[in-house]
C-alpha positions as CSV (number, residue, x, y, z in Angstrom):
1,X,28.6,98.2,-46.5
2,X,25.7,95.8,-47.2
3,X,22.7,97.0,-45.2
4,X,19.6,94.8,-44.8
5,X,16.2,95.8,-43.3
6,X,14.0,93.2,-41.7
7,X,10.4,94.5,-41.4
8,X,8.1,92.1,-39.5
9,X,5.5,93.0,-36.9
10,X,5.8,89.7,-34.9
11,X,8.7,90.2,-32.5
12,X,9.7,86.5,-32.2
13,X,9.8,86.1,-36.0
14,X,11.6,89.4,-36.4
15,X,14.3,88.5,-34.0
16,X,14.7,85.0,-35.5
17,X,15.0,86.5,-39.0
18,X,17.5,89.1,-37.9
19,X,19.6,86.4,-36.2
20,X,19.5,84.1,-39.2
21,X,20.4,86.9,-41.6
22,X,23.4,87.9,-39.4
23,X,24.6,84.3,-39.2
24,X,24.3,83.8,-43.0
25,X,25.8,87.1,-44.0
26,X,28.8,86.6,-41.7
27,X,29.7,83.7,-44.0
28,X,29.7,86.0,-47.0
29,X,30.8,89.4,-45.7
30,X,32.6,91.2,-43.0
31,X,31.0,94.6,-43.5
32,X,27.2,94.4,-43.1
33,X,24.4,95.6,-40.9
34,X,21.0,94.1,-40.2
35,X,18.3,96.5,-38.9
36,X,14.9,95.5,-37.5
37,X,11.6,97.3,-37.9
38,X,8.1,96.4,-36.7
39,X,6.1,98.5,-39.2
40,X,6.4,100.0,-42.7
41,X,6.2,103.4,-41.1
42,X,9.3,102.8,-39.0
43,X,11.2,101.7,-42.0
44,X,10.0,104.6,-44.2
45,X,11.1,107.0,-41.5
46,X,14.6,105.5,-41.4
47,X,14.9,105.6,-45.2
48,X,13.6,109.2,-45.3
49,X,16.4,110.2,-42.9
50,X,19.0,109.0,-45.5
51,X,19.8,105.4,-44.5
52,X,20.4,103.4,-47.6
53,X,19.5,99.7,-47.8
54,X,20.7,97.1,-50.3
55,X,17.9,94.6,-49.3
56,X,14.5,94.9,-47.8
57,X,13.1,91.8,-46.2
58,X,9.4,92.6,-45.9
59,X,6.5,90.8,-44.2
60,X,3.6,91.3,-46.6
61,X,0.9,91.5,-43.9
62,X,1.9,94.4,-41.7
63,X,-0.4,96.7,-39.6
64,X,-1.2,99.9,-41.4
65,X,0.7,100.0,-44.6
66,X,1.4,96.5,-45.9
67,X,4.8,95.3,-47.0
68,X,3.5,95.0,-50.5
69,X,2.4,98.6,-50.6
70,X,5.7,99.7,-49.2
71,X,7.6,97.7,-51.8
72,X,5.7,99.1,-54.7
73,X,6.3,102.7,-53.5
74,X,10.0,102.0,-53.0
75,X,10.4,100.4,-56.4
76,X,8.9,103.5,-58.1
77,X,11.8,105.6,-56.8
78,X,14.6,103.1,-56.5
79,X,15.4,100.6,-59.3
80,X,18.5,99.1,-57.6
81,X,17.2,98.1,-54.1
82,X,16.5,94.4,-53.7
83,X,13.3,93.2,-52.1
84,X,12.5,89.9,-50.4
85,X,9.0,89.1,-49.4
86,X,8.1,87.0,-46.3
87,X,4.5,85.6,-46.2
88,X,2.4,83.0,-44.6
89,X,-0.2,83.1,-47.4
90,X,0.3,81.4,-50.8
91,X,-2.3,83.7,-52.5
92,X,0.3,86.5,-52.4
93,X,2.7,84.6,-54.6
94,X,1.1,85.9,-57.8
95,X,1.0,89.5,-56.7
96,X,3.6,92.3,-56.4
97,X,5.6,91.6,-59.5
98,X,5.8,95.3,-60.2
99,X,8.0,95.4,-57.1
100,X,10.3,92.8,-58.8
101,X,11.2,90.8,-55.7
102,X,14.1,88.5,-55.8
103,X,12.1,85.8,-54.0
104,X,9.1,85.0,-51.9
105,X,9.7,83.0,-48.7
106,X,7.0,81.2,-46.9
107,X,6.7,81.2,-43.1
108,X,8.2,79.5,-41.2
109,X,11.3,80.6,-43.1
110,X,13.7,77.8,-44.1
111,X,17.3,78.7,-43.5
112,X,18.5,77.1,-46.7
113,X,16.0,79.1,-48.7
114,X,16.9,82.3,-46.9
115,X,20.6,81.7,-47.5
116,X,19.9,81.2,-51.2
117,X,17.9,84.4,-51.3
118,X,20.6,86.4,-49.6
119,X,23.3,85.0,-51.9
120,X,21.1,86.1,-54.9
121,X,20.8,89.6,-53.4
122,X,24.5,89.9,-53.0
123,X,25.2,88.6,-56.5
124,X,22.7,91.1,-58.0
125,X,24.2,94.0,-55.9
126,X,27.6,93.3,-57.4
127,X,26.4,93.6,-61.0
128,X,27.3,96.7,-63.0
129,X,24.4,99.1,-63.5
130,X,26.0,101.4,-66.2
131,X,28.7,101.7,-68.7
132,X,31.1,104.6,-69.2
133,X,33.4,105.3,-72.2
134,X,35.4,108.2,-73.6
135,X,35.1,109.7,-77.1
136,X,36.5,112.9,-78.5
137,X,37.7,114.0,-75.1
138,X,34.3,113.5,-73.4
139,X,33.2,110.8,-71.0
140,X,29.7,109.3,-71.5
141,X,27.7,107.2,-68.9
142,X,24.7,105.1,-69.9
143,X,22.5,103.1,-67.5
144,X,22.4,99.5,-68.7
145,X,18.7,98.8,-68.0
146,X,17.7,101.9,-70.0
147,X,19.2,100.4,-73.2
148,X,16.8,98.5,-75.4
149,X,19.3,97.7,-78.2
150,X,22.2,99.1,-80.0
151,X,22.1,99.5,-83.8
152,X,24.9,99.8,-86.3
153,X,24.4,102.8,-88.5
154,X,27.0,104.5,-90.9
155,X,29.9,102.7,-89.1
156,X,28.7,104.1,-85.8
157,X,26.4,102.8,-83.0
158,X,22.9,104.1,-82.2
159,X,21.9,103.4,-78.6
160,X,18.1,103.1,-78.4
161,X,17.4,104.3,-74.8
162,X,14.2,104.8,-72.7
163,X,14.2,108.6,-73.0
164,X,16.2,109.2,-76.2
165,X,18.4,107.6,-78.9
166,X,22.1,108.5,-78.8
167,X,24.5,108.1,-81.6
168,X,28.3,107.6,-81.2
169,X,31.1,107.2,-83.7
170,X,31.8,103.8,-82.3
171,X,31.8,100.5,-84.3
172,X,29.1,98.1,-83.1
173,X,31.8,95.6,-82.2
174,X,33.3,98.2,-79.9
175,X,29.9,99.0,-78.4
176,X,29.3,95.3,-77.8
177,X,32.6,94.9,-76.0
178,X,31.5,97.6,-73.5
179,X,28.3,95.7,-72.6
180,X,28.1,92.8,-70.0
181,X,27.6,89.5,-71.9
182,X,25.3,88.1,-69.3
183,X,22.7,90.9,-70.2
184,X,23.5,91.8,-73.9
185,X,23.8,89.6,-76.9
186,X,24.5,90.1,-80.6
187,X,21.4,88.8,-82.5
188,X,22.2,90.2,-86.0
189,X,25.1,91.9,-87.8
190,X,23.4,95.2,-87.1
191,X,21.9,94.7,-83.6
192,X,23.0,94.0,-80.0
193,X,20.0,93.4,-77.8
194,X,19.4,93.9,-74.1
195,X,17.9,90.5,-73.1
196,X,16.2,92.1,-70.1
197,X,14.0,94.0,-72.6
198,X,12.9,90.9,-74.6
199,X,9.2,90.1,-74.4
200,X,8.9,87.6,-77.2
201,X,11.2,85.7,-79.5
202,X,11.1,82.9,-82.0
203,X,13.7,81.7,-84.5
204,X,13.5,84.8,-86.6
205,X,12.2,87.8,-84.7
206,X,12.5,89.5,-81.3
207,X,9.9,91.8,-79.7
208,X,11.1,94.2,-77.1
209,X,9.3,96.0,-74.3
210,X,9.2,99.3,-76.2
211,X,7.5,97.6,-79.2
212,X,10.7,97.4,-81.4
213,X,11.0,94.3,-83.5
214,X,14.5,93.0,-84.4
215,X,15.5,90.4,-86.9
216,X,17.7,87.4,-85.8
217,X,20.4,86.9,-88.3
218,X,21.0,83.3,-89.4
219,X,24.7,83.6,-88.6
220,X,23.9,84.7,-85.0
221,X,20.8,82.5,-84.3
222,X,22.5,79.6,-82.5
223,X,24.6,81.9,-80.3
224,X,21.6,84.1,-79.5
225,X,19.5,81.2,-78.4
226,X,22.3,79.8,-76.2
227,X,22.9,83.2,-74.6
228,X,19.2,83.8,-74.0
229,X,18.6,80.4,-72.5
230,X,21.5,81.0,-70.1
231,X,19.9,84.4,-69.3
232,X,16.5,82.8,-68.6
233,X,18.1,80.1,-66.4
234,X,19.6,82.9,-64.3
235,X,16.2,84.4,-64.1
236,X,14.9,81.1,-62.8
237,X,17.5,81.1,-60.0
238,X,17.0,84.7,-59.1
239,X,13.2,85.0,-59.7
240,X,11.8,81.5,-59.0
241,X,8.1,82.4,-59.7
242,X,9.0,82.3,-63.5
243,X,7.6,79.4,-65.4
244,X,8.4,77.5,-68.6
245,X,6.2,76.3,-71.4
246,X,6.6,74.9,-74.9
247,X,5.2,76.7,-77.9
248,X,5.9,76.1,-81.6
249,X,9.0,74.0,-81.1
250,X,10.7,76.7,-78.9
251,X,11.2,76.9,-75.2
252,X,9.4,79.9,-73.9
253,X,9.6,81.5,-70.5
254,X,6.9,83.6,-69.0
255,X,8.3,86.5,-67.0
256,X,5.4,87.3,-64.6
257,X,6.3,90.9,-63.8
258,X,6.2,91.8,-67.6
259,X,3.6,89.3,-68.9
260,X,6.1,88.6,-71.8
261,X,7.6,85.5,-73.3
262,X,11.0,84.6,-74.5
263,X,12.7,81.6,-76.1
């Protein structure tokens, strides 16, 4: 079931948002639930009791704890939940990127923008979050977002992860086939990179969020650039506050919640 929480202190706006969400979701899904809350405290209590939400639709200005504060706290313990901010104040548009919202919607909420945001949340919820494979009678599970890059070493593959590096007797081509193409790309004969982890790139080098620097092989440069531009275009659809700029003959994209740039 897809469960959505609407947290808004104004009763009229809350009821309108819930009604719109139910109408829109009924066009996408048959199994969903929209739950209404008037404060961050009410929503926190529901979550503490074990209710799991796929999307939080949060008014930023709430009495007591704000929607922004709640979102940042939730994000620290839950990487998967989707967050949609509702606000009447444009000054909040540059805040809260640590919460990684899928969108900011201005009040009064436009139905078409809300429908687009809900479609994005559904699409992101359907994406794989881990890979699993079997070797030597054992099954291994690796979270996708914790992979920085995969490196070919001694005819095997070294997965560079957030907490540790793990080596498997698996050719790099086989490791690459396990990874979703919309998130991972071959940039060199020895490297497959997680595009979510890229902070800077030019025609020859890639800088990752953990400080690693990878070469871009001449044979792979064109395909890498095409794949990364597609990835960035998806970021534009899913995270509209991103912006583009030209530097040194390359198209760069600033990703506000990381402060980084990419081709």
